[in-house]
N, C-alpha and C positions, 0 to 999 in steps of 0.2 A: 276541242270544246266538247264538254259532256252533254249528251243530248237525252231528253226525257221522252219515254214513250208512254202512251196513255194507259196501257194495262200490261200487266205482268206477262200474260200468255203470249203477247205479241213478241217479247223479248225472247221467250223460251224458244220460239220457232226461228227468230231471225238469227240468233248466234248461240253456239253451244256454250255451256258453262265450262270454265277451266277445270281440268282435272285436279283433284286434290293430291299433294305430294305423297310419295310413298310413305307409309307408316303412319299417316295422320288418321285419327279417329274424329269424323265430324258429328258433332252433337246437336248442331242447329245450322240451318241455312237461311239467311236473311232474305234471299231471293226466292226460295222454295220453302216457306215456313211450314213447320209441322208443330202439332200441339205436343211438344215434348219439353219445351223450355219456356218458363215464365219470362216475359219481357216487359220491364217496367221502366218508366221515364220519370224524371223530375227536372222541370225547367228545360225539357228538350222534346223534340217532336220527331214522331216515327211514322211517315205515311203509311197506310195499311196496303194500298193497291198500286204502288209506284216502284218502278225499278229503273236504272239506268244503264246505257251502254257507253262504255268509254272508247276513246279512239283506239285504244289497244284490242277492242273486241271483247272485254270482260263485262258481265252483267252484275251490277252492284246494287244495294239499296242504300238511299240517303238517310242520314241521322243529322239533325240540326241541334245544336246546342245554343240555347238563347242566353242573352245577357243576364246573368244572375250570379250569386256567390260561388256555386259549384253544380251546374247543370250535369245531369248524370244519366246514364243508361245501365240498368241493373238486369243482369241474366241469373236465373236461378233454376233448380230442377222443379218440374212440375209436382213431384213428391219425393220425400226422402232426401238423399244427398248424392253427390258424384263421388265415385271411387276413383280417384286418379292416381292411386299408389303405384301403378305400373307405368306411368307416364312421366317425363321429365319437364314438359313444357305445355303451357297453354297456347293455342294457336288461333289466329283471327286473321282473315283476309281483309286488308284494310287500305284505304286511299284517302288522301286528302282531296276534298271536293273544291278547295280553294286553290288560288294560284300562288299560295305561299305556304311555308311550313308551318305546322301547328304543334303545340305542346299538349299532350293527353296524359292522363294517370290511370293506372289499372290497379285495382285492389281486389285481390282474392282473399275469401274469408272462409274459414272452417268452422265446424259446429262449436268447437270449443272457444270461440271469439278471436282466435288467433288471425292475424293478417299477413299478407305479403303484398308489397306495393312495388309499383314500377313506374318510372317517368318515361314517356314515350316522346321522342323528338321525330314527329312525322314529317317527312319531307314532302314538297310538292312534287308532282310527277305521277308516273304510273303506280298501279296497285302493288303490294307486296304482302307476304305472309308475315305477321308479326309473331314472334315467339317470346313469350314471357317464362323464364326458368321457374319451376315451381319450388325449388329450393334456392336460397339466398346465392346470387350469382352476380359478379360484376367484373369488369376489366381489373378491378384491384385485386380481386381473387385470383386472377391470372398473373398478377405481379405488376400492373402498370395502372396509372391513374385514368387514363381514357383508352378504349379499345379501337379496334380497327374500324375504318369507315363503314357505315351502314346507309342504305340496304347494300347487300351484296348479292351476287348471283351463285346458286348452288343448285347443281344438276338442272340448269335451264330455268329455275325458279328465282324470282326476286324475293330476298329474305332480309327481314329486320330483326336481328337478335338483340333484345333489350337486356338490360340488368334488372335485378330485383333484390329487394331487402326485406327481411322479416322471416317469419316461420309459420307454416300451416300444417295441419293434418292432412295430408293429401288423400287419405281414405275417406274423409268427410267434408268435402267441399260443399258449401251451401250457396255461394253467390260469387259473381264476377261483376265489378263496377267499372265502367268506362266514364271518365269525367274530365271536365276542363275547370280551370280556376279563373273565376271572374273575367269571362270574355267580355270585352267592350262592345262588341256586335255579334250578331249571329254567325257561328261558324259551323260548316257542315263537313262531315266525313262520309265515306261510302263503304259498306261493309258486305261480306258475302259469308264464307264458312267460318264457324265457330267450333273448336274442338280442342284436342290434345294430341300430342306426339312426342316421339323421342328427339330430343334436341342435340344429342351428342354428335351426330354427323355434321351438323351445322357449326357446332362449337369448334369441332377439328378443323373444318374448312375455314373458319373465320381466323384462326389463330396459327395455322400451320404455315411454316416458312415465312414469317412476317419480315424477317431481316435477312439482307443480302451480305456478301462478304465484307462490304465496306461499312456495315452497321446501319445502312439506310432502309427505310421502308420499301417492301416490294409491291405496295398496293398503289403507287402513284408514280408520276413522272413530274419533273419540274426543271427549270433551266440550270440550276447548280448540281443536278444529280450526276453522280460519277459512275462510269461504267468500266474505267481501265486504270491501271497505273500510269500510263502514258498521259491520261487526261488530268490526273491529279498533278503530275510534274509540270505540264504545260500551263496549268492554271497558277501554279506557284511561281512560275518564271513571269508570267504576264502581271501578277500581283506585284512583284518586286520592282518592276519598271514604274507601277503606278505610285507605290509607296515613296520611291526615290523622289518623284516629281512633287508629290504632296508634302514631304518633309522639308525639301527645299523651300517651298513656299511659306512653311511654318517658321523656317529660321529667318524669314524677313519680317515676321509679324511683331507687333508691339507688346511682347511678353517677356517677364523676368524668367529667371532659370526654373522657377517653381510653377509657371503658368499663369503668374498674376499680370494683371493690365497695367503696364508701366506708364501709360499715359492717362490713366484715371485719376481720381482724387489721391492726394498723398497722404499717408498714414505714418505714424512712428513705426521704426523697425525694431523688433525685439529680438530677432534671431530664432523665433519660433513662430508657428501658426498661432493666431488669436482671433478674437472677434471684437467688433467695435460698431457701435451704431452711430451714424451721421445723418443729419437732416431727416430723421425719422425712418431711415433705411439701415437695416443690419448688413454688415460685411464680415466675410473671413478675410483676414489680412495675412499676406505672405510673410516669411520671415525678413524680406527685404522692404517690407511696408507698402505693398500694392495690393488693391483690392482683388480677391480671387473668388470666382464663382465655380464651386466644386461641380465638375461634370465627371461622374464616375461611373464605373463597371464593376459589378459584384462577380465573385467566383471566377476570377481570371486564374485558371489552374489547369495543369496538364493531366492531373491525377484525380479527376473528379467525374468521370464520364463512364465509369464501368457499369455493367448491367449484369444481374444473376442470370446464370444459364442452367444451373443444377436443377434438374427435374423437369425442364421445359426445353431441352435440346431441340424438340420438334419444331420449335418456334423459328429457329435460325436455319438458313438455307446452306451456310457454308462455314461452319466452325472449323478451325484448323485442328487436324489430329496431332497426336503426339509425335514429334520428331519433324513436323512440317513447318514451313516458314510461318512465322508470327504466333507459334505456340507459346512464346515467352510472355504473352500478354494475358494468361490466366492468372488467377489469384482466388482468394477465399476470404469471406467476411461473414458477420452476423449482425443484422441490423433489426433483429426481433426485440425492440425496446419495451413493448407493453404501452407505449404512449398513444395518444389519440391519433397522431400521424400514421401509425402502423395498424390500426384497427381495421380488421377485415382484408389485409393484405396477405396473398399467398406469395411464395417464392422470395422470402426475404432473407434468405441465408444461404451459405454453401459457396460452390464455385462460381466465379463471375469472369467476365471477358471485357477487355479494354478495347474497343474498337478505335478510338480516338489515338491511342498509343501506337496501335498497328498501322493506322493510316499516315502518321507522322514518319514512321520508318519507311512506308512505301514512297512518300513524296520526297524525303530528304535523305534518305539512305541512312547508313550506319547500322550497327547491331543493336542499339537501344536508343532511348531518348537522349538527344544532345541538348542538355539543359541551357547551356550558354546560349546555343543557337535559338532555342525555343524563346528564352527571355528576351534577347535582342529583338527578335521578330515580333513578338507580342508588344513590346513597348513601341516599337516602330509603328505598329498598327494603332495602338491607343492614340499616340500623339498625332499620326497623320489624320486620323479621323476626328480629331477636335476633342478628344478627352484629356483630363488633366488630372485624374484621381484614380488609383488603384483602390477598389471598394473591398468590402468584407470578404473573408474566407478565400483570399487569393494566395498565390504562390509567394512565400516570403522572399525569394530571390528577386522578385519584381521590386520589392521595397529596398532592398540593399544596393540596387543598381545606381541609386541617386540620380534618377532620371525623372521620375514621376512621383509626385506626394501620394501618400497612402494612409489608410485607416487600418485599425486592428481590433479585433474582438477581445474581450475579457473572458475567459472560459472559467466560470466559477463553478466547480463541481465538488462535491463533497457528501458526507453522510448526514447533513442537517435536515431537520424536518421539512416537510412540504405540506401544502394545502391544496386540496382539489377545488377548482371552481367549476367544473362541469366538463369541458372539453379536454383540457389538459394536452393540448396538440402535442407540445414538445416536452410535457411533464408538468408537475404541480408546481405551485407558486413556492420559492423558496422562502422559508421562515426567517426574517432578518432579526427576530428576537432570539434565536437559537445562537448561543455563543460559537457553535460550530460553523455557523454561516460566516461570522466574522473571521475566523481562522482560515475558512477556505477562500474568502475574498483576499485576505492578506497574502495568502500563498500565491493565488492567480495573479494579482497585481504584481507582485515582486517578480514573479517569472516572466510576465509580459514586459515590465519595465526594465529588466535587466540589460537587454540589448538595444532598447529604444528610447530611453529616458533623455538623452541628449541629442536625439536625431532631429534636425530641423525639417527633414522631409515629412515626418509624422505629423498628420494633421490631429489625430487624437484617437481615443480609445471608446469603443462602445460598451456600455454596462452590460447588456446581454442582447437577445433578440426575440421579439414576439412572445413575451411572458404573457400567461393567462390572467390578466388583471381582472377580467370580467367573464360571465358565462356567455354560452353561445347565443342567447336570444336577445330580445330588446325589452323584456319585462323587468319588473322590479327585482325578481329573484336573480335575474342574470346580471343586472346592474350593481346588485350588492352581493355577488357571488362569493366575494372574498370574505365578507362578514359572515354569511350563512355558512360557508365551508369551515371556517375557523370555529363557529360555535358547535358544529356537528363533530368536531375532533375531540379526543380524549384531553385531560389536563397534563398529560406527558408532553403535549406540544406546546412550547413557550408561546406561541402567538395566542393561544387560547387563554392561557394564564394571564397574559397582558390585556386581553379583551374583558375577561371577568373582573380583573383589578379595575380597569376603567369604569365599569358599571358600578362596582362597589363603592368606589370613591364617589361617584356621582349620586347614587341613590341610597347609600347606607345599608339599607335592609331590603328584603324581598317584597314587602309591602309598597315601598317607593317604586320599585321597578314594575311590580304588578299594575299599579295605577297608571304609570306612565306608558306602559306597553299594551294595557288593555287585556291582561292575562291573569290567570290564577297561579301564582308560583308558591308552592308551599314551603319551599326552601331553597337556598342558594345551590345546595348540594345537587338538586335535580338539574341544574344548567351545567354541571360538571359531567353528567353523563354523556358517553359518546352517542352521537344520533340526535341530540337535542335539536328540535325544530323551533326556531324563533318565529314570531308572528311576522306578516307581510307589513310593510310601511302603509300607511293609511292616513287620510286627512284627520280623521278623528283622533289619531295618536301620532303627532308629528315627531315626537321624541324619538320613535323607533328609527326613523330615517336619519335624524340628527345623530343619534348613537352610532349608526352604521357608518355614516360619512366621517365621523370623527375617528373611529377605529380605522377606516380604510386610508386616512390621511396619515395616522400615526404609523401605520404599517409601512406605507411608501416612503415616509420621511426616514424610517429606520434603515429601509432598503438603500435608497440613493445615498444617504448620508454615509453609511457604513463604506460603501465603494468610493465616494467622494474623498472621505478622510484618508483612505488607503492610498488613493492616487496622488493626493496632494503630497503625501509623504514620500512616496517611491519616485514619483515623476512631476515635480511641481510645475514645470514649464509646459506640460502636455495638457490638452483639452480633454474633458469628459463629454462625449458627444451624445449622451442620452441612451434610452433604452430600445430603440427602434420598435415603437409601438405598432402592433397590428390591431389589437383589441385594447381598450384603455378605459379608464374612469377619470372624471375631472380631479379627483384626488391625487391620482398617480401622476397625471401630466403636471399639475401644480408642484408636486414634490420634486418631480424631474427638473422643472423650471428653477426651483430653489437651490438645488444641489449640483445641477449640471451646467455646463457652459453652453450646451446646445440641446435643443429638443429634436429628437429624430423619430420619423414616422415611416412605416412601410405602407404605401398607398397604391392600391390597385384599382384606380379610377381613371376616368377620361381626363380629368384635371384635378390638380391639387385641392382646389376649393370644394370639390365633391367628396373629399376624404375626411375632412374636419372642419369645424367652425373656426375659420380664421379670425373673426372678430373676437372669439374667446381667447384665442392664442395671443392676439395683439394685446390684450389685457395682462398677460403675463410677461410681455416685453422680453422675449428671448429669441435669439436666431433658431431657425428651423431648417433641418436637413431632411429632405425626402430620400430615405436610405434604400427603397426598393420601389420600382415601378416597372411596368413592361406592357407590351401590346404583342400578342401572338396571333397565329392563324393555324389552321389545320391542313394547309396545302403545300407543306415543304417536307413531309416525311413523318416527324412525331405527330401522334394523333390528338394532342391537347393544345389548345391555344392559349391555355392560362386563364387566370380569373377575368382579364379583360381581353377575351378573344374577339378578334375582328374576322370579317367575312373572307378578306383576301390578303395575301402578301403585300400586294401594293398599297394597302391602306395603313400599314404599320408606320411608314415614314411620315404621313400626314399627321398620324396621331401623336408621334413622338415630337413633332414641330409644335403642335398645339399645345401639349403638356408643357413642354420647356417655356413656351412663350408666356403660358399662364402662370408658371412658377416664378418666371422672372419679374412678372407685373406685381407679385405679391412682396411688399417690402421686407417681410420677415424670414422669407426662404432664401438661403445662402447656398444651395446647390441640389442636385437631383443625381441619384445613382440608379443606373440601369441594372435590371436583373434578367439575364446574366450574359456573360461572354460567349459560351458555347450552347448550342441546343442541347437538351436533355436527350438520353437514349431513347430509341423507339419504344423499348419494352421495359423502360423505367429506370431511374437511378437507384443506386443502393439504398440511400437514406430512407425513401418512403414510396418509391414506385412513381414519382412524378416523371411524365414523358412530354414535356412541353416544347414546342417550337416558339422560343421567343429569343433565340441567340443571335448575336452578330455574325456568328461563325457556325457552320454545320460540322457534324461529327466527323467529316472529312477533312476538316481545317480549311474548307473553302468558304470565304465569306459570302454573305447573301448581298451581292453587289448593289442591287437597286435599293436595298434598305440602308446599307452603308453609306451610299452616295447621299441619300436623304439626311441621315443622321449627321454626317460631316457638315453638310451645308447649314442645318440648324444649329449645330455646335459652334462653327466659326461665326455665324450671326449673332451668337450670344453675347460676344464682347461688345458689339455695337449696341445691342440692346441694353446691356448693363450701363453704357455710357448715357443713354436716353433716359433710363430710370433714375440714374444719378442726378442728371440735370433736372428732370422732374421733381425729384425729391427736394433739391435745392431751391428750386423755384417756389415749391409750395411753403417751404420754410420761410423764405423771403417774403412772400406775401403775407403770411401770418404775422411775421414780426412788424411789417409795415403797417398792419391793421391793429396792432398792439394786443395780439391774441395772447391770452395769459398762458397758453400752453406752448407757447413757442419755446425756443432753446435758451432764450433769456441770458443768464450770467454764465453760461457755459462757454461763451465765446463764439464768434461767428464761425459757421461751418462745424462746429462740434456738436455731438449728440451724447446720448447716454451711454457712452462705451465705458469699458473697464480696462485700465491699463494692464497689459500683459495677457488680457483675454480671459482671466479667470473669475468665476463667480464669487461674489463676496459672501456667499452662504456656504462655506466649506471648501470650494474648489475654485 
């Protein structure tokens, strides 16, 4: 417990102040204040003659942030500016005065108005020295999404190294602001020394020898952590016995060869996967005519776990040298794409190392990857754990084994035009009005369908993944970013020509458009100029929004129809599974429903209903597939727990069970796919530096047993829940019919819903 003493001088004699770290220049001390720094507060309180002693013996000063929009503490020079050009970090001795962690924000501003900002995740517990780099710095600049756990101990001092973004003139610093965003109640912190110092020794200590010989983090221990080859082999032998038992149990279950429920409602068999709606509930139907709830895993591959080592070899404790065992697992790549996913990332090219491949050899022997053994073992795992679908970006040999149904992506690439909507995480939006897009689509679909068009094990193809249908915010400009971005282009871009034609056809002349949009447009040619800025939608001029919506629907129609028509020609028996939306607009989702057989969404939420308005989806009357979801934590090696990070590994199984249960309760959802099979590398994957712990299996090929047990239990229970949901849907339909409800299934026959024979949409595919 922190205790308060009545006067500052009593503390000064009761306990010595902790010495400043070597190399630190103290500008101000909150416990021994001097008239050298201006201290101002807004919606925050700073007692003038009160200091506190912590259980660790430190003397600190309390600052309280009151409930407000952004309570803040501002530090500035008494005169002139601070010249920090010879320092690399701002330092502040700080502690949460609460029994919980706090989120703070630091903003450093220079005389030219430029700012550098940092988010601080301040843990509960003892004080630490906060270091904010004065030049933009983050774990991503070191090649990884999330950095090593903080605080850490350096030379006996507890240190919290933060990230920072932005740019300042370090020779002319005018203020430092410490703030909170909308605290619901008063929150307090404790402060002492404020100053600057060199952060290089701390940076080196934070990232040095992060990874051991097995590709694991050196910063923590956990039950599945491996310390020897013998441990790997013993774990593998034990797992084989468990898999044998579980697979024997599966052989006795009520499943057809595709994983469909053969004791459920009977459907017509078509020889391929299809969709059908019955009693108000959508189903995937196996080629044999049984209901199928797709429980999938993404990125099931042995060659997707490399991490760059070039230029940061010092982060690895035991990389093999040339001629040593396991030196064959080096390679090289270049992932500097210029997309939003790579912005600010360092170490995105050059030499890499594959720890997963080396660990497979350590465990199972041989001179290289035994692909046949790996495929068999992996499919054994998926089936034993209750999964029935190989998800996107997985090893194609898993698909050709004819054991587990699978999905495939359509990789549409070409030199067609693209439109920026702001973030462009994986790139700009493909221009579907560009004839080169149709050519690229035709080529991609023909290649994908060549070996799979008649495969009954294929559930279907995805149109793409996480296209930037909208901007990164929630304002009107983000909502209509596709329309805005198109009008900013030159008329060389086919989409802009299509948009301008739409407006000309509607308004005929610039006077009509000017009146409808509330602007003064002297001539149409002004809209043809690059960088044209259209007005924001407003209640006074509703036609602006109407025109934007119409264009975005036309754009989405052209995109999905192009893909649907091509797939219908090349693989008429296969499903088009939608666009795996991460961000979307109502227009894009409606077009996807019109031209695809299934709507697909990547949802990183605690339950599906938090990820989209399912009442709106039900109006579209299409089955829905959740194509990515996961729950991670930061206590099993990799430093990032994903978008839906949980506090502990033990929480992941419960979260999985809840998500699946909620998904199955939604009549439109026909499956959920976990992302992903393996943990990502500690120092970041090749693609974009993501380094998350949300795998079923670690980089050592050792499953996270507690999580796997929970997942298996939930997956096996899914068949029973599907039966209950089917009975519930049937009972609801019967009750409505008995009441003479006009929205019953009427003339479609008892037990039949709004299905479509063969599972293909009447609007194109």
